[in-house]
RODO-2510 file (C-alpha; in nm, 4 decimals, decimal comma):
residues 183
     n   res          X          Y          Z
     1     m     0,2347     0,1541     1,7742
     2     h     0,0621    -0,0797     2,0433
     3     f    -0,0493    -0,3729     1,8310
     4     a     0,0380    -0,7191     1,9401
     5     h     0,3532    -0,8600     1,7853
     6     d     0,1408    -1,1244     1,5689
     7     t    -0,1071    -0,8392     1,4421
     8     e     0,2001    -0,6192     1,3523
     9     v     0,3538    -0,9250     1,1479
    10     v     0,0429    -1,0038     0,9682
    11     l    -0,0395    -0,6689     0,8785
    12     l     0,2983    -0,5988     0,7510
    13     s     0,2735    -0,9510     0,5403
    14     a    -0,0689    -0,8650     0,3948
    15     a     0,0631    -0,5241     0,2860
    16     a     0,3976    -0,6771     0,1017
    17     l     0,1382    -0,9434    -0,0362
    18     v    -0,0594    -0,6602    -0,2282
    19     n     0,2299    -0,4928    -0,2862
    20     s     0,3948    -0,7708    -0,5025
    21     v     0,1703    -0,6789    -0,7924
    22     g     0,1938    -0,3638    -0,9370
    23     g     0,4188    -0,0600    -0,8339
    24     g     0,3799     0,0962    -1,1662
    25     d     0,5313    -0,1445    -1,3801
    26     d     0,2881    -0,4373    -1,3152
    27     t     0,5579    -0,6916    -1,2166
    28     d     0,4358    -0,9536    -1,0441
    29     e     0,6707    -1,0878    -0,7654
    30     l     0,4389    -1,3988    -0,7018
    31     d     0,4776    -1,5272    -1,0557
    32     s     0,5453    -1,8917    -0,9796
    33     v     0,4922    -2,1366    -0,6791
    34     a     0,8557    -2,1215    -0,5965
    35     a     0,8246    -1,7479    -0,5318
    36     l     0,5124    -1,8155    -0,3309
    37     d     0,7469    -2,0431    -0,1161
    38     d     0,9660    -1,7580    -0,0901
    39     f     0,7099    -1,5725     0,0322
    40     v     0,5731    -1,8010     0,3015
    41     a     0,8756    -1,8451     0,4197
    42     e     0,9760    -1,5020     0,4237
    43     w     0,6777    -1,4212     0,6379
    44     e     0,6769    -1,7602     0,8412
    45     f     0,3398    -1,8805     0,7604
    46     t     0,2569    -2,2372     0,8930
    47     g     0,0091    -2,5136     0,8140
    48     s    -0,0265    -2,7084     0,5327
    49     r     0,0770    -2,6140     0,1741
    50     t    -0,0066    -2,7834    -0,1778
    51     h     0,2714    -2,6073    -0,3065
    52     d     0,0891    -2,6178    -0,6763
    53     e    -0,0557    -2,3680    -0,9316
    54     a    -0,3805    -2,3702    -0,7718
    55     e    -0,2659    -2,2480    -0,4265
    56     l    -0,0831    -1,9675    -0,6116
    57     a    -0,3746    -1,8778    -0,8102
    58     a    -0,6049    -1,8546    -0,4973
    59     v    -0,3091    -1,6141    -0,3083
    60     r    -0,2986    -1,3763    -0,6151
    61     r    -0,6926    -1,3824    -0,6081
    62     l    -0,6836    -1,2334    -0,2366
    63     r    -0,4301    -0,9392    -0,3115
    64     p    -0,7369    -0,7320    -0,4858
    65     r    -0,9630    -0,8052    -0,2200
    66     l    -0,7203    -0,6962     0,0434
    67     r    -0,5972    -0,4083    -0,1340
    68     g    -0,9833    -0,3079    -0,1532
    69     i    -0,9835    -0,3169     0,2345
    70     w    -0,6822    -0,1218     0,2844
    71     t    -0,7968     0,1711     0,0362
    72     s    -1,1686     0,1668     0,1800
    73     d    -1,3004     0,3937     0,4372
    74     e    -1,3676     0,2610     0,8053
    75     e    -1,7269     0,1518     0,7357
    76     t    -1,6753    -0,0290     0,4289
    77     m    -1,3277    -0,2033     0,5690
    78     v    -1,5781    -0,3149     0,8735
    79     g    -1,8159    -0,5055     0,5726
    80     l    -1,5393    -0,6472     0,4013
    81     v    -1,3240    -0,7632     0,6811
    82     n    -1,6646    -0,9450     0,8109
    83     e    -1,7304    -1,1114     0,4585
    84     l    -1,4203    -1,2571     0,4810
    85     l    -1,4734    -1,3857     0,8253
    86     r    -1,8136    -1,5383     0,7290
    87     e    -1,6833    -1,6449     0,3819
    88     h    -1,4129    -1,8806     0,5817
    89     q    -1,6137    -1,9833     0,8787
    90     a    -1,3735    -1,7967     1,1232
    91     l    -1,3784    -1,9514     1,4616
    92     p    -1,1013    -1,7794     1,6638
    93     q    -0,8886    -1,9824     1,9124
    94     l    -0,5599    -1,9223     2,0896
    95     v    -0,2936    -2,1331     1,9848
    96     r     0,1033    -2,1876     2,0495
    97     h     0,3184    -2,3591     1,7944
    98     d     0,6990    -2,3237     1,6983
    99     s     0,8716    -2,0278     1,8237
   100     f     0,5569    -1,8220     1,8500
   101     s     0,4180    -1,7562     2,1976
   102     w     0,0134    -1,7653     2,2295
   103     h    -0,1482    -1,6103     1,9355
   104     i    -0,5236    -1,6164     1,7593
   105     h    -0,5662    -1,8620     1,4674
   106     a    -0,9267    -1,8437     1,3613
   107     v    -0,9054    -2,1309     1,1071
   108     s    -0,7594    -2,4569     1,1103
   109     s    -0,4099    -2,4940     0,9966
   110     e    -0,4982    -2,7231     0,7643
   111     e    -0,7095    -2,5124     0,5623
   112     p    -0,5699    -2,3850     0,2326
   113     l    -0,3107    -2,0918     0,2479
   114     a    -0,5034    -1,8405     0,0759
   115     t    -0,8046    -1,9145     0,3306
   116     r    -0,5138    -1,8648     0,6341
   117     m    -0,3708    -1,5644     0,5005
   118     a    -0,7251    -1,4190     0,4417
   119     v    -0,8526    -1,4887     0,7817
   120     e    -0,5178    -1,3880     0,9404
   121     t    -0,5180    -1,0415     0,7593
   122     a    -0,9151    -0,9938     0,8319
   123     m    -0,8300    -1,0815     1,2251
   124     a    -0,5398    -0,8193     1,2457
   125     l    -0,7804    -0,5826     1,0573
   126     v    -1,0162    -0,6435     1,3442
   127     d    -0,7845    -0,5044     1,6117
   128     v    -0,6804    -0,2036     1,3708
   129     i    -1,0789    -0,1129     1,3573
   130     r    -1,1324    -0,1542     1,7088
   131     l    -0,8418     0,0636     1,8168
   132     g    -0,9573     0,3353     1,5967
   133     e    -0,6344     0,3372     1,3777
   134     t    -0,7821     0,2773     1,0245
   135     e    -0,5577     0,5643     0,9035
   136     r    -0,2574     0,3695     0,9857
   137     l    -0,3400     0,1623     0,6693
   138     h    -0,2708     0,3872     0,3650
   139     s    -0,1527     0,3905    -0,0003
   140     c     0,2061     0,5479    -0,0416
   141     d     0,1957     0,9251    -0,1216
   142     a     0,4331     0,9204    -0,4000
   143     p     0,2632     1,0438    -0,6853
   144     d     0,4001     0,7278    -0,9095
   145     c     0,3217     0,4197    -0,6766
   146     d     0,0053     0,2632    -0,5608
   147     d     0,1978     0,0504    -0,2784
   148     v     0,0289    -0,0015     0,0197
   149     l     0,1588     0,0355     0,4051
   150     v     0,1212     0,0066     0,7469
   151     d     0,1936     0,3092     0,9642
   152     l     0,3890     0,1796     1,2717
   153     s     0,5496     0,4874     1,3765
   154     r     0,4879     0,6426     1,7055
   155     n     0,3534     1,0007     1,5735
   156     r     0,1613     0,8615     1,2150
   157     s     0,3992     1,0362     1,0108
   158     r     0,5014     0,7431     0,7679
   159     r     0,3983     0,8491     0,4113
   160     y     0,5951     0,6122     0,1962
   161     c     0,6128     0,2330     0,1340
   162     g     0,9433     0,0727     0,1512
   163     a     1,0176     0,0419    -0,2177
   164     g     1,2452     0,3691    -0,2260
   165     c     0,9919     0,6164    -0,2741
   166     g     1,0848     0,8153     0,0288
   167     n     1,4107     0,8447    -0,0797
   168     r     1,3247     0,9487    -0,4183
   169     m     1,0871     1,1863    -0,2800
   170     a     1,3351     1,3543    -0,0875
   171     a     1,5897     1,3856    -0,3501
   172     q     1,3168     1,5510    -0,5722
   173     a     1,2403     1,8084    -0,3191
   174     y     1,6350     1,8422    -0,2965
   175     r     1,6614     1,9227    -0,6437
   176     a     1,3688     2,1065    -0,6363
   177     r     1,4730     2,3551    -0,3379
   178     q     1,8568     2,3760    -0,5053
   179     a     1,6985     2,4855    -0,8440
   180     g     1,4969     2,7481    -0,6723
   181     e     1,8050     2,8820    -0,4879
   182     s     2,0031     2,9031    -0,8022
   183     a     1,7401     3,1097    -0,9533
***
């Protein structure tokens, strides 16, 4: 895919955030401030942090909003993305910091983590929508999985999330073919 690197990273981190709860067993991977710290470190979010329960709660409240965007049609997606940008008074600016080259921040690095996550995701979704690539955001095709994914494959062929669903579905199909050949 031809999204900018920062757009791809934000989309993947947003999908990981959405998928941090549920997955068929209602497990919440962000069950503590320490788990949020690990998530932030893994996805290299920068800026101010409070490292407290309020910050964790705000990030957790963001997940259903992002899932709603992910699973909506393009017109609804546009409205929801614009709502996030308005709500957080986004003002896009080019910035460069740490090991990152020029990229866009639309709120100050002093804003709360959940605000920065919401706005960065909204800005990445602006690129997706403008390029007419909303079909690259979808849910896993495994019938027992409700995770979301970003299809960055060249031919738009990714159907399963990264939670092992592709392997599991391939194994089921193989067993079904073997059972059919035996009969």
